C-alpha positions in Angstrom: 81.3 80.5 64.1 79.8 83.3 66.1 76.9 82.6 68.4 74.2 85.1 67.5 72.6 85.1 70.9 75.7 86.3 72.6 77.9 87.8 70.0 80.6 85.4 71.1 82.3 82.4 69.5 80.6 79.1 70.2 81.9 77.1 73.1 85.1 75.1 72.6 87.0 72.6 74.6 89.0 74.0 77.5 92.7 73.7 77.9 94.0 70.6 79.5 94.5 71.1 83.2 91.7 73.6 83.9 88.9 72.8 86.2 85.3 71.7 85.5 84.3 75.3 86.2 85.5 76.3 82.8 83.4 73.8 80.9 82.0 75.1 77.6 83.9 78.4 77.8 83.5 81.0 75.2 86.5 81.0 72.8 86.8 84.8 72.9 87.4 86.8 76.1 84.5 88.8 77.6 86.9 91.7 78.2 90.6 92.4 77.8 93.0 94.7 79.7 96.7 95.0 78.8 99.6 95.9 81.0 97.8 96.4 84.3 99.6 96.2 87.7 100.0 92.6 88.9 99.2 93.8 92.4 96.8 96.6 93.2 97.2 96.0 97.0 101.0 96.0 97.2 102.3 99.6 97.2 105.9 100.6 96.7 108.5 102.6 98.8 109.5 104.9 96.0 107.8 106.5 93.0 110.4 105.0 90.6 109.7 101.5 91.8 106.0 102.0 91.7 106.1 103.2 88.0 108.1 100.1 87.1 105.9 97.7 89.0 105.3 94.3 87.3 102.3 94.3 84.9 100.2 91.5 83.4 97.2 91.1 81.1 93.6 90.3 81.9 91.6 88.2 79.5 88.3 87.7 81.2 86.7 84.5 80.1 83.3 83.0 80.8 81.6 79.6 80.9 77.8 79.8 80.2 77.6 76.3 81.5 78.8 77.1 85.1 78.6 80.9 85.2 82.3 81.0 86.1 84.4 84.0 85.1 88.3 83.9 85.2 91.4 85.5 83.8 92.8 83.2 81.1 96.0 85.2 80.9 96.8 84.8 84.6 100.4 83.8 85.3 100.9 82.4 88.8 104.7 83.0 88.5 104.0 86.8 88.5 102.1 86.6 91.8 103.9 86.0 95.1 102.0 87.3 98.1 104.1 88.8 100.9 103.7 90.9 104.0 103.7 93.9 101.7 100.2 92.9 100.5 97.7 95.2 102.3 94.0 95.1 101.5 92.4 95.7 105.0 89.3 98.0 105.0 88.9 97.9 108.8 90.1 101.5 109.3 86.8 102.8 107.8 83.9 103.4 110.3 81.5 102.3 107.6 83.3 99.0 107.2 83.7 98.5 110.9 79.9 98.7 111.2 79.6 96.0 108.6 82.1 93.5 110.1 80.8 94.2 113.6 77.3 93.3 112.6 78.6 90.2 110.7 80.6 89.0 113.7 77.5 89.4 115.9 75.4 87.5 113.5 77.8 84.6 113.1 78.3 84.3 116.9 74.5 84.2 117.4 73.7 81.9 114.5 76.3 79.2 115.4 76.3 79.6 119.2 79.9 80.6 119.2 80.7 81.0 122.9 83.9 79.5 124.2 84.5 77.8 120.9 87.4 77.6 118.5 87.1 79.5 115.2 89.5 78.9 112.3 90.1 81.6 109.6 91.8 81.1 106.2 93.7 84.2 105.1 92.9 86.5 108.1 95.3 89.2 107.0 95.9 91.3 110.1 93.4 89.3 112.1 90.9 92.1 112.6 87.8 90.0 111.9 89.1 87.0 113.8 89.7 89.3 116.8 86.0 90.4 116.7 84.8 86.9 116.6 87.0 86.0 119.6 86.1 89.0 121.7 82.4 89.1 121.1 81.9 85.4 121.9 84.8 84.8 124.2 86.1 82.3 121.6 89.5 81.1 120.6 90.8 81.9 117.2 93.4 80.2 114.9 94.3 81.8 111.6 96.4 80.6 108.7 98.0 83.2 106.5 101.3 82.7 104.7 101.7 86.5 104.2 101.0 87.4 107.8 103.0 90.4 109.2 102.7 90.6 113.0 104.3 94.1 113.0 101.6 95.7 110.8 99.2 98.1 112.5 95.9 96.5 113.5 92.5 97.9 114.2 91.5 95.0 116.4 93.4 92.3 118.2 92.7 89.7 120.8 94.8 87.6 123.2 92.4 84.8 122.5 93.8 84.3 119.0 97.0 83.4 117.2 97.9 83.5 113.5 100.2 81.0 111.9 102.3 82.1 109.0 101.4 79.1 106.9 98.8 77.7 104.6 95.6 76.1 105.9 96.4 72.4 106.5 94.2 70.0 104.4 96.0 66.9 105.7 94.5 66.8 109.2 91.1 67.2 110.8 90.1 70.8 111.6 89.4 71.6 115.2 86.8 74.3 115.1 83.2 75.2 115.2 83.4 77.6 112.3 85.8 78.0 109.4 85.9 81.5 107.9 87.4 82.6 104.6 86.9 86.1 103.4 88.2 87.4 100.0 90.7 84.6 99.4 88.9 82.4 96.9 88.9 84.9 94.1 92.7 85.0 94.2 93.0 81.3 93.3 93.3 79.8 89.8 92.0 76.5 91.1 89.4 77.6 93.7 87.8 74.1 93.8 91.0 72.8 95.3 90.6 75.0 98.4 87.0 74.2 98.9 87.5 70.5 98.5 90.5 70.7 100.8 88.5 72.3 103.5 85.8 69.7 103.1 88.4 66.9 103.5 89.6 68.5 106.7 86.2 68.4 108.3 85.4 64.9 109.8 82.1 63.4 108.4 80.8 63.3 112.0 81.4 67.0 112.6 78.9 69.8 112.0 81.6 72.4 111.5 80.1 75.3 109.5 81.9 77.4 106.9 81.5 81.0 106.0 83.0 82.1 102.7 82.9 85.7 101.2 84.0 86.9 97.8 83.3 89.9 95.5 80.0 89.4 93.7 80.5 88.9 90.0 76.9 89.7 89.2 77.3 93.1 90.9 80.4 93.7 88.9 78.8 93.1 85.5 75.4 94.5 86.3 76.5 97.7 88.0 79.6 98.1 85.7 82.0 98.0 88.6 84.8 97.7 86.1 87.4 98.9 88.5 87.0 95.6 90.4 88.5 93.8 87.4 92.1 93.4 88.6 95.0 91.0 87.9 95.2 89.5 91.4 91.6 88.3 91.2 91.8 85.2 89.0 88.3 84.0 89.7 84.9 85.7 89.8 81.8 84.1 91.3 78.1 84.7 91.1 75.7 83.0 93.5 74.8 79.9 91.4 78.5 79.2 90.6 79.6 79.6 94.2 76.8 77.4 95.5 77.7 74.7 92.9 81.3 74.8 93.9 80.4 74.0 97.5 77.8 71.4 96.7 80.1 69.5 94.4 82.8 69.6 97.1 80.4 67.8 99.6 78.7 70.6 101.5 75.0 71.3 102.2 74.6 75.0 101.4 72.5 76.7 104.1 72.6 80.3 102.8 73.8 82.3 99.9 73.3 86.1 99.8 74.8 89.5 99.1 76.1 91.9 101.6 77.9 95.3 101.9 75.7 97.2 99.4 75.4 94.0 97.3 79.1 94.2 96.5 80.0 91.0 98.4 78.6 87.5 98.0 78.7 85.2 101.0 77.9 81.5 101.4 77.4 79.4 104.5 77.4 75.7 104.5 77.9 72.5 106.6 79.3 69.1 105.5 76.8 67.0 103.6 75.9 63.5 104.9 77.7 61.8 102.0 80.4 62.6 99.5 79.4 64.0 96.1 78.2 61.2 93.8 77.9 58.6 96.6 74.3 59.3 97.6 72.9 60.8 94.4 73.8 62.5 91.2 76.6 65.1 91.0 75.1 68.5 91.7 74.3 70.8 88.8 74.1 74.6 88.5 70.9 76.7 88.5 70.6 77.1 84.8 68.0 79.9 85.0 70.2 82.1 87.1 73.2 81.4 84.9 71.2 82.3 81.8 70.5 85.8 83.3 74.1 86.2 84.2 75.1 85.3 80.6 73.0 88.1 79.2 74.8 90.6 81.4 78.3 89.2 80.7 77.7 89.3 76.9 77.7 93.1 76.9 80.2 93.7 79.8 83.3 94.1 77.6 81.7 96.9 75.5 80.4 98.6 78.5 83.8 98.5 80.1 85.4 100.2 77.0 82.7 102.9 77.0 83.0 103.6 80.7 86.8 103.9 80.5 86.5 106.3 77.6 83.8 108.3 79.4 86.0 108.6 82.6 89.0 109.4 80.5 87.3 112.5 79.2 85.6 113.4 82.5 88.8 113.0 84.6 90.7 115.1 82.1 88.2 117.9 82.4 88.3 117.7 86.2 92.1 117.8 86.4 92.0 120.9 84.1 89.6 122.6 86.5 91.7 122.1 89.6 93.5 119.6 91.8 91.8 116.2 92.0 92.0 113.7 94.8 91.1 110.0 94.3 89.9 108.6 97.6 90.8 104.9 98.0 94.2 103.4 97.4 92.9 99.9 97.1 92.1 97.8 94.1 89.4 100.1 92.8 91.6 103.2 93.0 94.7 101.6 91.5 92.7 100.1 88.7 91.0 103.5 88.0 94.2 105.5 88.0 95.9 103.0 85.6 93.0 102.5 83.2 91.8 106.1 82.9 93.6 108.7 80.9 94.8 111.6 83.1 95.2 109.1 86.0 98.8 110.1 86.3 97.7 113.8 86.6 95.6 113.2 89.8 97.2 115.3 92.5 96.4 113.2 95.6 95.5 109.6 96.4 93.9 109.4 99.8 93.4 106.4 102.1 92.4 106.0 105.7 94.6 102.9 106.2 97.8 104.1 107.9 99.7 101.0 106.5 99.4 102.7 103.1 100.5 106.2 104.0 103.7 107.3 102.4 103.8 104.5 99.9 103.4 104.8 96.1 100.7 103.6 93.7 101.9 100.9 91.2 101.9 102.2 87.6 101.0 105.9 88.1 103.4 106.5 91.0 101.5 108.9 93.2 102.2 108.9 97.0 99.4 107.9 99.3 98.4 110.5 101.8 96.3 110.3 105.0 93.1 112.4 105.0 94.4 114.9 107.4 97.3 115.7 105.0 94.8 117.4 102.8 94.1 120.1 105.4 95.1 123.5 104.1 95.6 122.3 100.5 93.6 123.2 97.5 91.4 120.3 96.4 88.7 121.0 93.7 87.3 117.5 93.3 87.3 114.3 95.3 86.6 111.1 93.3 85.3 108.4 95.6 86.1 104.9 94.5 83.4 103.2 96.5 80.0 104.9 96.8 79.4 103.3 100.1 81.9 105.6 101.7 80.6 108.9 100.3 78.9 110.0 103.6 81.9 109.1 105.7 84.2 111.0 103.3 82.0 114.1 103.2 82.1 114.2 107.0 85.9 113.9 107.1 86.3 116.6 104.5 84.1 119.0 106.4 86.0 118.3 109.6 89.2 119.3 107.7 87.5 122.6 106.5 87.4 121.4 102.9 84.5 121.9 100.5 85.5 120.2 97.3 83.0 118.6 94.8 82.6 115.0 95.8 81.9 112.6 92.9 81.4 108.9 93.3 83.0 106.9 90.5 79.7 105.2 90.0 77.9 108.5 89.3 
């Protein structure tokens, strides 16, 4: 029977083996995408390989009890992270300003001077290097897909990265544990958070900093291009806080960052384990109720936006060569979901690790900004509005004056 308040089916029992996060899930998905690239951040060496890249389905489901969003159709056997996975944004001056300020804030807040910092999933190690150099700290990273040969923006002799998973079976030796944009890739995110808590001795005051894409931003601002296969889990503030409190942390701060696109949480170990010193933590029901209203209409908004951009991009392509700026998850998702995506002439990215590789699904080659010099470009579609100013400056330096359109416009 349909729930009149939401337009969704009434909650049903979740499948055996799923986590408590999915309690009371709507029976019908919030949104569905069929045949999307399994990896938006793994590019391909040839156009033919890119066009035949593995695909999967997204069935975005929702629990109005916990506020958790996840892809019910996710198949972990399709996903194997390797050194080919590249999602670093550190080549952008705009992003460098953000992470630089964040590193300074964490160093100051936690007195990180001559301390050890542990990072889960550091990628190329750019942020860990900042934390080490700005506080003369020591860094230890764990990343099973680490590639030491990949070009880095920042590095430090005071850090090392182990090509392995974070160890839950022994005490962590660090003043701060950092984890940026890993949790959303996990079908069982509670296992990681609980594992980190187990690794911190009860007597320690090791702090944790976790950062994920903000689900509230995605559904409220219709950032539909952030809905990708490799992101299994999507968190809003009340859900992320509940996840950590149930794992045995005292949450000290939850807030948005980077134009409200990111959600971060800081916490320290609680005095007792969950349920030992009081009731099991519960979610902020008022905040989840507001999120539920947004989620209920997200699927229809997604369909409308894709249809709108299908018509708009088709018209832009007819008017002249179009460049999509951003060969990350947003750009790959946009090119594959929107009609005329295959007709885009250029896909541009400032990350040199992507230059010369091909977009999964549509098959365009990725070019560096300076490769546009001397070419005809009528329109540049910017995948992230935060970079519009930076991109306009780059285009002017190249002597180009195309129309610049943010995908959010």
